[in-house]
C-alpha positions as CSV (number, residue, x, y, z in Angstrom):
1,M,215.7,45.2,259.6
2,I,212.0,45.9,259.4
3,R,211.1,49.5,259.4
4,W,207.5,51.0,258.6
5,S,206.0,54.2,258.4
6,T,202.4,55.8,257.6
7,A,201.5,59.2,256.2
8,G,198.2,60.8,255.3
9,E,195.2,62.7,257.3
10,S,191.9,61.6,258.4
11,H,189.6,63.4,255.7
12,G,192.5,63.4,252.9
13,A,192.6,61.7,249.6
14,A,194.1,58.6,251.1
15,L,196.1,57.3,253.8
16,V,199.7,56.0,252.8
17,A,201.8,53.2,254.2
18,L,205.6,51.9,253.6
19,I,207.2,48.9,255.3
20,E,210.8,47.7,254.5
21,G,212.5,44.7,255.2
22,I,210.0,42.1,254.6
23,P,211.9,39.2,253.1
24,A,211.0,37.6,249.5
25,G,209.3,34.6,249.2
26,L,206.0,35.5,251.7
27,S,203.0,34.3,250.4
28,L,200.6,37.2,250.5
29,S,197.5,38.7,248.8
30,S,195.7,42.1,249.0
31,D,192.8,40.0,250.1
32,T,194.5,39.2,253.2
33,I,195.2,43.0,253.9
34,R,191.7,44.1,253.3
35,D,190.3,41.3,255.6
36,Q,192.0,42.8,258.3
37,L,191.0,46.2,257.5
38,A,187.4,44.9,257.7
39,R,187.9,43.7,260.8
40,R,189.0,47.2,262.4
41,R,185.6,48.4,261.0
42,L,183.6,46.2,263.3
43,G,182.7,46.4,266.8
44,Y,179.8,47.3,269.0
45,G,179.8,51.1,269.7
46,R,180.7,52.2,266.3
47,G,179.3,55.1,264.4
48,A,177.9,55.8,260.9
49,R,181.1,56.5,259.7
50,Q,182.3,52.9,259.4
51,K,179.4,51.9,257.3
52,F,180.5,54.5,254.2
53,E,184.3,54.0,255.3
54,Q,185.3,51.1,252.7
55,D,189.0,51.8,253.2
56,K,189.5,50.9,249.4
57,L,193.3,49.5,249.3
58,H,195.7,49.4,246.6
59,V,199.1,47.8,247.1
60,L,201.5,49.9,244.6
61,T,205.1,47.7,245.1
62,G,206.8,45.0,246.6
63,L,204.2,42.3,245.9
64,R,203.9,40.2,242.7
65,H,201.4,37.5,242.0
66,G,200.8,36.7,245.8
67,S,204.5,36.7,246.9
68,T,206.7,39.4,248.6
69,L,209.6,40.5,246.4
70,G,212.1,41.6,249.0
71,S,211.6,45.4,248.3
72,P,209.5,48.0,250.1
73,I,205.8,47.1,250.0
74,A,203.9,50.5,249.4
75,L,200.0,51.0,250.2
76,V,197.5,53.3,249.6
77,I,194.0,53.3,251.5
78,E,191.6,55.8,249.5
79,N,189.1,57.9,251.5
80,S,185.7,57.2,250.0
81,E,184.5,60.7,251.2
82,W,187.2,62.4,249.8
83,P,184.7,64.3,247.0
84,K,183.2,66.2,250.4
85,W,186.6,67.3,251.5
86,E,188.4,68.0,248.3
87,A,188.2,71.7,248.9
88,V,188.9,71.6,252.7
89,M,191.6,69.3,252.6
90,S,193.1,70.7,249.3
91,V,196.9,70.7,248.9
92,D,197.1,73.7,247.1
93,P,195.4,77.1,247.7
94,V,191.9,77.6,247.2
95,P,189.6,80.7,246.6
96,P,187.7,81.8,249.6
97,E,184.6,81.2,247.8
98,A,185.3,77.4,247.6
99,L,185.0,77.3,251.4
100,L,181.6,79.4,251.5
101,R,179.5,76.6,250.1
102,D,178.2,73.3,251.1
103,A,179.8,70.0,250.2
104,G,176.9,68.1,248.9
105,R,174.2,67.7,251.8
106,G,173.3,71.5,251.9
107,D,172.9,71.7,255.7
108,N,174.8,73.7,258.4
109,Q,176.9,70.5,259.6
110,E,178.2,70.0,256.0
111,L,178.9,73.6,255.6
112,A,180.7,73.7,259.2
113,R,183.2,71.3,257.8
114,N,184.5,74.1,255.7
115,K,185.1,76.7,258.4
116,R,188.6,77.1,260.5
117,L,188.3,75.1,263.6
118,T,189.1,77.3,266.6
119,A,187.5,75.4,269.6
120,P,189.9,72.5,270.6
121,R,188.5,69.7,272.0
122,P,189.5,68.5,275.4
123,G,191.4,65.0,275.4
124,H,192.9,65.6,272.1
125,A,196.1,67.0,270.5
126,D,194.1,70.2,269.4
127,L,195.3,72.9,271.3
128,T,198.6,72.0,272.3
129,G,199.2,70.7,268.5
130,M,198.2,74.6,267.6
131,N,200.5,75.9,270.0
132,K,203.6,73.7,269.1
133,Y,203.2,73.9,265.2
134,D,201.8,77.6,265.5
135,H,198.7,76.8,263.6
136,S,195.4,79.0,264.3
137,D,192.8,76.1,262.9
138,A,192.9,73.1,264.8
139,R,192.2,71.0,261.5
140,N,195.8,71.3,260.7
141,V,196.2,69.2,264.0
142,L,193.4,67.0,264.4
143,E,193.3,65.6,260.8
144,R,196.9,63.7,261.3
145,A,196.2,63.3,265.3
146,S,192.9,61.2,264.4
147,A,192.7,57.4,265.0
148,R,191.7,57.3,261.2
149,E,195.6,56.7,260.6
150,T,195.1,53.4,262.3
151,A,194.0,51.9,259.2
152,A,197.4,52.2,257.7
153,R,198.8,50.4,260.9
154,V,196.4,47.5,260.4
155,A,197.1,47.2,256.8
156,L,200.8,47.0,257.9
157,G,200.3,44.8,260.8
158,A,198.4,42.3,258.4
159,I,201.8,41.9,256.3
160,A,203.8,41.4,259.8
161,R,201.4,39.0,261.0
162,E,201.9,36.9,257.9
163,Y,205.8,37.0,258.3
164,A,205.4,36.0,262.0
165,S,203.2,33.2,261.2
166,Q,205.0,31.9,258.1
167,S,208.5,32.4,259.5
168,A,207.8,31.1,263.2
169,G,204.7,30.0,263.7
170,I,203.1,32.8,265.7
171,T,199.6,33.1,266.0
172,I,197.8,36.2,267.5
173,V,194.3,36.5,268.8
174,S,192.8,39.4,271.4
175,R,189.7,40.1,273.4
176,V,188.0,42.8,275.3
177,V,188.1,42.3,278.9
178,A,186.7,45.4,280.0
179,L,184.2,47.9,278.4
180,G,183.0,50.7,280.6
181,G,182.1,49.5,283.9
182,V,181.7,45.9,282.8
183,S,184.4,43.3,283.3
184,D,185.1,39.5,281.8
185,T,186.6,38.2,284.8
186,S,186.7,34.6,283.3
187,K,190.2,32.9,283.9
188,T,190.3,30.9,280.5
189,V,192.3,32.8,278.1
190,P,191.4,32.5,274.6
191,G,193.6,30.4,272.1
192,P,193.9,30.5,268.3
193,A,190.9,28.1,267.9
194,D,188.8,31.0,269.6
195,A,189.7,33.5,266.8
196,A,186.2,33.1,264.7
197,A,184.4,33.2,267.7
198,L,186.1,36.3,268.9
199,D,185.5,38.1,265.6
200,A,181.9,36.8,265.4
201,S,181.3,38.7,269.1
202,P,180.1,42.3,268.6
203,V,182.3,42.9,271.5
204,R,185.3,40.3,271.2
205,C,183.8,38.4,274.4
206,L,183.4,34.7,274.5
207,D,181.1,34.8,277.8
208,E,177.6,35.5,276.2
209,A,176.1,37.3,279.4
210,V,179.3,39.4,280.0
211,A,179.1,40.5,276.3
212,Q,175.4,41.0,276.8
213,A,176.3,43.3,279.7
214,M,179.1,45.4,277.6
215,M,176.5,45.9,274.8
216,E,173.9,47.3,277.4
217,E,176.9,49.4,279.1
218,V,177.2,50.6,275.5
219,D,173.6,51.5,274.8
220,R,173.4,53.3,278.0
221,A,176.4,55.4,277.5
222,K,175.4,56.4,273.8
223,N,171.7,57.4,275.2
224,A,173.4,59.5,277.7
225,G,175.5,61.4,275.2
226,D,178.7,59.9,276.6
227,T,181.6,57.5,275.8
228,L,183.2,54.3,276.9
229,G,186.6,53.3,277.3
230,G,187.8,49.9,278.2
231,V,190.8,47.2,278.4
232,V,191.8,44.7,275.9
233,E,193.9,42.0,275.7
234,V,196.5,40.8,273.0
235,L,198.0,37.2,273.2
236,A,200.9,35.7,270.7
237,Y,201.2,32.2,270.7
238,G,204.1,30.2,269.4
239,V,206.6,33.0,269.7
240,P,210.2,31.2,270.0
241,Q,212.1,32.0,273.1
242,G,214.7,34.7,272.8
243,L,213.3,37.2,270.6
244,G,214.4,40.7,272.5
245,S,217.3,41.2,274.6
246,Y,218.3,42.0,278.2
247,A,221.9,43.7,277.0
248,T,220.5,47.0,276.2
249,P,217.4,49.0,277.0
250,Y,216.4,49.5,273.6
251,G,216.4,46.0,272.7
252,R,214.2,44.5,275.1
253,L,210.9,43.2,273.9
254,D,208.5,44.1,276.6
255,A,209.7,48.0,276.3
256,E,209.3,47.6,272.4
257,L,205.6,46.3,273.0
258,A,204.7,49.0,275.4
259,R,206.2,51.8,273.2
260,A,204.2,50.4,270.3
261,M,200.8,50.1,272.4
262,M,201.2,53.4,273.8
263,S,201.7,54.9,270.5
264,I,198.1,54.0,269.8
265,Q,195.6,57.2,269.7
266,A,193.6,56.9,272.9
267,V,195.9,54.1,274.9
268,K,196.8,55.1,278.3
269,G,198.3,52.3,280.0
270,V,199.8,49.1,279.0
271,E,200.5,45.9,281.2
272,I,202.6,42.8,280.5
273,G,201.1,39.8,281.9
274,D,199.8,40.2,285.4
275,G,201.8,43.4,285.5
276,F,199.8,45.8,288.2
277,T,198.6,42.9,290.0
278,T,202.1,41.0,290.6
279,A,203.2,44.3,292.0
280,G,201.0,43.5,295.2
281,R,202.1,40.1,295.6
282,P,205.0,38.8,297.4
283,G,207.8,37.1,295.5
284,S,207.2,33.4,296.4
285,Q,203.5,34.3,294.3
286,A,204.8,36.6,291.6
287,H,207.1,34.4,289.6
288,D,206.5,31.5,287.3
289,E,208.6,28.4,288.3
290,I,210.2,26.4,285.9
291,V,209.4,22.8,285.6
292,R,210.3,19.6,283.0
293,T,207.2,18.4,281.3
294,A,206.4,15.9,278.8
295,A,206.4,18.6,276.4
296,G,209.7,20.1,277.5
297,V,210.8,22.8,279.7
298,R,207.9,25.1,280.9
299,R,206.5,27.5,283.4
300,L,203.9,26.3,285.7
301,T,202.3,29.9,285.2
302,N,202.5,32.7,283.1
303,R,202.5,35.7,285.1
304,A,205.2,37.5,283.3
305,G,203.3,37.3,280.0
306,G,205.7,35.3,278.1
307,I,208.5,37.7,278.7
308,E,211.5,37.6,281.3
309,G,214.5,40.0,281.3
310,G,213.3,41.7,278.2
311,M,213.2,38.4,276.3
312,S,210.2,36.4,275.1
313,N,210.4,32.9,277.2
314,G,208.5,30.5,275.0
315,E,205.4,31.1,276.6
316,T,202.3,32.7,275.6
317,I,203.0,36.6,275.3
318,R,200.1,38.3,277.0
319,V,199.3,42.3,276.9
320,R,196.9,44.3,278.1
321,V,196.0,47.9,276.9
322,A,193.9,50.6,278.6
323,F,191.9,52.8,276.1
324,K,190.6,55.9,277.4
325,P,186.9,57.3,276.4
326,I,186.6,58.8,273.0
327,S,187.7,62.2,273.5
328,T,184.8,63.7,271.4
329,V,182.0,63.5,273.5
330,P,178.5,64.1,272.1
331,R,177.6,66.1,275.3
332,A,179.9,68.8,274.2
333,L,182.4,69.5,276.9
334,R,183.7,73.0,277.7
335,T,186.7,74.6,275.8
336,I,188.0,77.9,274.6
337,D,187.7,79.8,271.3
338,T,191.2,80.5,270.6
339,E,190.6,83.4,268.6
340,T,188.6,85.3,271.3
341,G,189.5,83.5,274.5
342,E,185.9,83.2,275.5
343,A,184.3,80.2,276.5
344,T,183.0,77.7,274.2
345,T,182.0,74.2,273.7
346,A,183.9,71.5,271.8
347,L,182.8,70.7,268.3
348,H,181.3,67.0,267.9
349,Q,181.9,65.5,264.5
350,R,181.4,61.7,265.1
351,S,178.8,59.1,266.4
352,D,181.2,56.4,268.1
353,A,180.2,55.5,271.6
354,S,183.3,53.6,272.2
355,A,186.2,52.3,269.9
356,V,187.4,49.6,272.5
357,V,186.6,46.6,270.1
358,P,188.3,47.8,267.2
359,G,191.3,49.0,269.5
360,A,191.7,45.4,270.0
361,V,192.5,44.5,266.2
362,I,194.8,47.5,266.4
363,C,196.8,46.2,269.3
364,E,196.9,42.6,267.3
365,A,198.5,44.9,264.3
366,M,201.0,46.4,266.4
367,M,201.8,43.3,268.4
368,A,202.6,41.5,264.7
369,L,204.7,44.8,264.0
370,V,207.0,44.2,266.9
371,L,207.2,40.4,266.5
372,A,208.0,41.1,263.0
373,E,210.9,43.4,264.0
374,A,212.2,41.0,266.6
375,I,212.4,38.1,264.2
376,Q,214.0,39.7,261.6
377,D,216.4,41.4,264.0
378,K,217.3,38.2,265.5
379,F,217.2,35.8,262.5
380,G,217.5,38.0,259.6
381,G,217.3,36.8,256.0
382,D,216.5,38.1,252.6
383,T,214.1,35.3,251.7
384,L,211.5,33.8,254.1
385,G,213.4,30.3,253.4
386,D,216.4,31.6,255.1
387,T,214.5,33.1,258.1
388,R,212.7,29.6,258.7
389,A,216.3,27.8,258.3
390,A,218.0,30.3,261.1
391,V,214.9,30.0,263.4
392,R,215.4,26.0,263.0
393,A,218.8,26.3,263.6
394,Y,218.4,28.3,266.5
395,L,216.0,26.1,268.2
396,D,217.7,22.6,267.5
397,R,221.1,24.2,268.8
398,I,219.2,24.8,272.3
399,P,220.9,21.8,274.6
400,E,217.9,19.3,275.1
401,E,217.9,19.8,278.9
402,R,217.2,23.5,278.6
403,R,214.8,23.0,275.6
């Protein structure tokens, strides 16, 4: 059984991540994890924070000489800006005067971070979190609710995708299909061979004309003091049939993927396969007919997105995820001061115009974590060799006429 968790605040000393259940013998290096963290920092529309946040990684446990040990893997991702936040985010009480001086730059913006935040931002967890946990300072909420936490997920996802690849031959790629009002209407779905080209695109789009239009859309929003959302698509190739289950609601693979994607900050919608489009089709055009081909039993189409009855069916798993625009809008939105009840405007502390592109990388990580959990749940194994052998035995025992 694979379990994972994260801890840490956006401007705390570090993010912490822990994953249990990865078998022994998985080939893994810290550079593999760093590479995925670097991909998360890229993308057109990202702000200055990504330039100075270096995601300094430490692998503390569970890995020796490039191979997993079968024990829990613990990671730490240091906050390179911690010296500026040490007093504000101190775990121990600090004297009041420590919060009355600037943290290095000597300007009002730098000094403002030391003050209690009483203007909750629309679209964030601030106000409801303050009420739920009885906090008078919104920073107690926003530091954990921040999407900075996804760096820890991407680090864990790097481990999970290696397990999915080395145990079952699974490859995961992603693209941006909509950014703001610009959509990629191409019917061509990218495959594993396109991974490098997608990474090279500032907006993870292979159509150069569409990519240029997306970047122009981001520029317009940034110049207008606004932000943009969009839709990303994540595809998993080589997934063996039978991951997940129809037997119980909690074992359904599509339900687990939807839950995982919806847990990402700023995600407001998830679609498996053709999803909402299929809802408007007649039944005769909604399902994937089964035929025998030279390569074996296949579906003529993949409208179901590789999942039928809560189980992977051997086709490419395809999930689309909708991200809302970043809630912290440079053109400040109206809110209230929680101390006085008076009208005010929300604080703006970041400069990203869009986080859709890195959102695709985060969705890849969540796809990998769900598939890794499903693989371990079905095939088990204390070592990678055990899992591989179980996968082969399972596929070999499927009768030829159904394979």
